[in-house]
Each structure stands twice: as C-alpha cells, then as structure tokens.
N, C-alpha and C positions, 0 to 999 in steps of 0.2 A: 504494500500500500504506500503510495507516494504522497503522503500527507503528514504534516508536522505540527507540533506545538512548540512555542518558544517560551522558555521560562528563565528569567535572569540572564538572557543572552545565550542560553544553551538550547540546542535544537534536539527535539525528541520526536522520533518517528511514531506515528499512530499505527495501530494494528486492527485486527478484526477478531470477533469472538468465535467460540466453538459453535454458537448458534448460527452465525453467518456462514460458517463453513458447511454445516449440515444442510442449510437451505440451498447453498450454491451447488453442493454435490448432488443433492436430490433433483434440483432443476436441470442441471447438466445431463444427468443420467436419463431423465424423462425426455429431454429434447432428443438425445441420441436414440432412445428407444422408439420414439415416434418417427424420426426421419431416417433412421438406419445409417446415419453418417456421424463420424467422429468430429468432435469440436475440441478446441484447445483452450478456450476461455468461456466464461459465462458471467452475465451481469445480474445482480440482484439489488433490490432496495433494502435499506435498513431503517429502523425506527428513528435513527438520528437524522434522517433526511439525506444521508449520503448514499449515492449509488456506487456499488463496488463492481469492479471487473477483476475476476479472480482466475488464475490459471487452473486448468483441469488436468489431473494426472492419473496414471494407472488405469487407463481406459480399457475395459474388456467388453467387447460386443459378442454376444452369443444369441442364439435363437430365442426370442421372447424375453431376454434379460440383458440389462446393461449395468455395468458397475464402474465407478470411477471414484476419485478422491480429490479432496482439497486439503492443502497443508495449512495447519493453523499457524498464523503469524501474529503475535501480539505486539509487534513493533518493538520499541525500546522498553516496554513494560516487562519486568521480570515475572515469568509465569511458567509453572512446571508443564503446562500443556503446549508450550511453544514447540513447533516442529512435528507434532503429532499429525497423522493423516486421518482425516474424517472421511470414511467411505460411505457411499450410498449405492445400494443395489436396487434397481427398479424393474418391476415386471408388470405386465398387464394382469389385472384382476378380472374376475367374472362379472362384476357390476361396476357402475359408475362411482366416481368419488376417489378419495385418496385415503389410504390407511398407512400408518407409520408404526414400524416395529423396531426394536433395538436388539442388537446382537452383541458380539464380542466387544469388551472394553467400555461398555456403557452401563452405568450402575442401575440397580433396581432399588426402589424405595421400600424399606421394610418397616418403618416406624411412622406413626401419624404425626401431623403437625407441619409438614412441608407443603409446598404449593402443588405437589403432585401426589396423587392418591397412593396408598400402600399397594404394592404389587405391580405398580406401573414403572416404566423406564424413567430414569431421571432426566427427562427433557422438559425444561421449564416452559411455562405457557407462552412467553414471547417468542422463543425460538420455534416452538411448535406452530404458532401462528405464521411465522415467516416461512417455514417449510411448506405449509398448506397453500399459502398465497402464491408463492413462486411456482409451485408445480401446477396449480390450477390455471395459472396464466397461460401455460403452454399445452395443457391437456385438452384434447377434443372433448366436446360435451358428451359424446356417446362412449367414451373410454373411461376406465377406472384403472388405478395402479396401486400396487403395494410397494412400500419403501422399507428396505431393511438397512438401518444405519449400523455402523460398526467402527471401532477405533482400536486397531492393533496396538498393544502396549498400554491401553487405557487402564487396565486393572492394576498394573504395577505403578503407574503414575498416581493413581487414586490414593495409594498408601501415603503419599506425600501431601495430601489434602485433608480437609476436615470431613470428607464423605463418610469414612468409617465411623466417626464419632456421631454423625447425624443419622446413622442407620442406612446409609446408601452403600450397598455392597456390589462388588463385581466390576466396578469401573468408575469412570469420571461422570460428571454431569454435563449436559448440553445447556450452556448458560448464555446470558447476555440480555440486558434490558434495552440497550441501544444499538447493538450490533457492531459498535466501534469501540476499540480500546484506546484510551488516551493515557499514555504513560506519564508518570511523574515520580520522582524520588520523594520520600516523605518530607524532607526539608523544603524542597521546591514547592511541593503541594501546600504545605503550611504557609509559605510565603505568599503564594497566590491567593489563598483564602484571606490572609491578613490584608492583602491589597484591596480585596473587595470591601472589607469592613472599613478600611481607610477611606475609600472612595465614598462610601455611604455617609461616613462622618463628615466628609468634606462638603456634602450637600446639606449639612445642618441636622441630620437625623440624630436623635438621642434614644430611639427605640429600635430594636431589631428582633427578628424572628429567626432563631437558629434551628436548622433542620439537619439531619444526618446525611440525607441523600435523595435519590429520585422519588422513593416512596413517600418521604415526608413532603416533598414538593407537591405531589399529586394530592395528598390529603389536605394540605394547607389551601391549595387552590380550590379544590372541590367542596370541602366541608367547612372550612373557616372563612371562605370568601375573600381571601387575601391573595392578590395576584402581583407578585414581584414587588411588593411594597416593603422593602427592607428585609427581604428573605435572604439569608446567607446559609449556604451549605458548609457544614463544618467537618464533614467526614467523621473520623474517630477522635478529633482533636478538641475535646470539650474544654479542658483546662487551658490549653494554649489560646483558644478563641475567647475565653472569658478574660484572660490576661489582656488580650488585645482590645477587648471591649472597654476595660478599665483605662487602658492607655489612650483610647480615642474618645474618652468622655461620655460613653454611653451610660444612660441612667436606668434603662429597663430592657430586659431581654426575656423573650418567651422561648423556652426550649421545647421543641415538638419532636417526639420520637416514638418509634415502635418499641414494643416491650423488650425485645432483645437488646436494645441499646439503653433505653431509659432506666431499666432495672439496675444496670451497672452503676449509672450515675447516682441512683438513689442510695447506693452503698458507698459513695465517695470515690468511685473509679472515674478518673477524668481523661483516660485514654482508653477507648472502648473496643479496640481491635482485639479479637479473640486470642491472638498470640501474646498480647500484653496482659490481659486479665479476662478470665471467664469464670464467674461464680454465680451465673444467672440462677441455677436451680437451688443453690444454697440460699441465696437471698429470697427467692420465692417461697422456699420451704419455711424459712424463718418467719416471713410475713404471714404465711398461712397459720403457723403455730400461734402467732400473736392474735389471730382471729379465732383462736380456740378450735382449729381443725384437729381431727383425731390423729393419733400416731400413724394409722394406716394411710390416711389422706396425705399427711406430710411426707411419708415414704414414697407414695405414688408420684407426687410432684417432684421430689428429689431425684427419682429415677428417670424422669422425662429427658428426652434428648433435645427437644425444642421448646421454646416459649409458647408456640401455638398449641402443642400438646398439653402443656401445663395450663394454658388458658381454658381448654376444654374441661379440665378437672375443676378449676376455679369456678367456672360457670355452673357446672352441674351441681357442685356442692355449695353454691351460693356464697362464695367467699370474695365477692367483688370489692369488698372494703380493702382488699389487697391493692387494688388499682389506685385507690385514694392514697394509700401509704406511699406508693411509688411516686406519684406526682408531688405530694407534699414533701417527701424526703429528698427527691431530686432537686426541687426548687430550693429547699433549705440548704442543701449541701453546696449548690452553686453560689447562692448568696454568701454563704460563709467563706467559700473559696476566694471570693473577691473582697473579703473583709467588709462585707455589706456595703460596698461602694456601688454595686449594681443590684437593682431590685429584679429578682428572677422569679418567673412563674413557669409552670410545666404543663404540657398536654400529652396524654398517652393515647395511642390508637393501635388498632390491630391490623392484620394482613388483609382484611376485607374493607379497610378504610372506615371502620366504625370507631367513634370516639369512645374510649373506655373511661377516662377520667380527666378532669381539668381542675387545677387549684384556683383559689379565689384571686390570687395575684395575676395569674394568666388571664382570667376572665376580664379583670379590670384593664389590663394592657391591651388585650385584643379588642375591647370595646372602642378604644381610641382609634383603631384602624378602620372601624366601620362608620364612624360619625364624621 
C-alpha cells in the first residue's frame, strides 16, 4: 500500500487489515471462477473510504473451484500477522447467495461475550460485511458461491495473540473496523493525541469528551448527540491525556468508555492496554461482592473471559449497581489523578451501544453540549 502518515517529520507506511485481505481474496477468486481467467490484482472498498488495489497470489484454477491468496501487509505497524497469506477458495453452490466458511488457521469462538457467536469462525462483523459486499458485486444474480477462507500458519501465530485467552482456538481472527492500518509508535501516537487537545484548547475550549476509540465515537454521536464537539480519542493513554488536559487548562472532561476499558480506570489503571494491566474480572468480581452477590455468582464473573460475558451475568442477577460503581469510581479516580484540577465525569456503554451508567458530573457537563 503506497500511502503514508507523517508524525514529527517521520514517514510511516499504512497497511491493510486481515479483513481487507479476506475480502480481496474472496472477490478475486469469485471473479476468476466466473470468467475462467487469471487476474493479478483486485480492487476493493474499505470502510475508511479508501479503495485498495491488492496483488493476487497463489492462483489455482480447477474445474468448478478457484483458490488464491492475498498477503497481509500492515505497513510500518508492528503486527504478528504481517506476511501471512489469507487464502480464499470459491466454488459454485447449489443456490443463490454467498456463504462463508473458515478452514485452517482461522480461530473458532468457544466462549460467549464476543461479537461472534460461540461455535462460529472468528470473523468479525465488519470484515464479514466486506466479504459479502465485494463478492456480491461480481456474482451473477442466478449464481451462488461458497467461500472457504484459510490462513496457513495462523494457528501458530495465534499463540502470540490474546485469542487463546479470549477462548478463540485454532487460529487468528479476521479483524478490522476500517480496513486500513495506520501505524504509529506509542510515543508518536501520544504526541499526536496531545496535539489534538492542544488545538482544541487553542480554540478556547475548556471542556472535552474523551473516548477510547471508534466504538466510543459511534456511541457519542448516536446516543449522546455530540458530533465532533470537543471529542478526543485517547486510545489507552488515560493518565497521559489527563496530564495534558491539566497543562492546557481544561476544566471539565467526560470520559466515555466501554466496560473493558472503563472498569480498569475505575480501579486506578491509567494505561488500559491489556499488556500493561488487565484485572477486569477481578474488579468486576469485587464490585459484585460489594453488591452482596453470592460466592457462586462472584466465581462465575471471575471466570469470565470477556466483559460482555460478565455483563450477561450482571444483568441476569440484577447487579446493575455495579455499573454505577464503575462510573463513579472512574470519575473519582480521574479527578484525583489531576489533583482535582479537572472536574471529571464518566459514561459507560456496552457493545450494543446501550448506555449502562452515567454519573451526575457527566450529566451536568454533557448538558452544556446540548444547550
């Protein structure tokens, strides 16, 4: 991919996700199946609005079946999946439509709480949507195809990821919410985030809404009715960005997060990457205990692999007061972190974009955005 980002004068090459690779390989194989002719490249659209042209490798044409691969290239972003070949084998099916199956090197979900149901291949919803869209664009209306995806070496590479911990066995996941990988070193990343906050302060702003990433942005826009009005993505760098908020004279901040992130902040963890700190289940189990949950329920929560799975238990056992503890403690920890120089509120939402809890300070600050 011949596209770059510049950070502090340094040039970093962008890449593309495993989801883009799977969509491109599937589309290329479908084209060759329909036409009977080999192709050397294929174009696909990405949710980021970038149209990719990717090389097609390892083409095998046989009667009724075509197989090919796309090599994963994450650009200058360090990623254990770089260089893997994502294969798609496409054949005509008996009916119309497109079905997608996973073979070698692609994990299977074995525990509840992820975006993919138990027993299904670990192909996230956005990549699956990309695959179906690209193949349907080239598929005649009276034809149906079956796609078999595979990633040789995927099972070995998965051991270097968090898939085993999440209950995804047998391989890596097909991921990507935007289709494009934008590389950054942590320090460069932090500096770019600080620059956004500096620019907001330069406009006279004294309030900001901190979100962790794309999911937070979708929630803030759709549910809170705030569209790019002082919204700053902070990634995992909660403490760093709070420090920058103090330096820039911000008076109020609302921290909006999914449970997997905000529960860490509630325990005083200010760098939320899982490699730095991951005590989500310990914290949730402790909060459930404070709500008088039984020993059995506490143990069930503690054994969960994902916060979504823990949320199911919390909902079924009517322990929603746990969510109030999360926002209240997260807000309090952040205010204390700034030595009370910044007034901080917190909002908690789930993977379905439902608001789970909001503290009083966040309500007051958010009201100012609406009037």
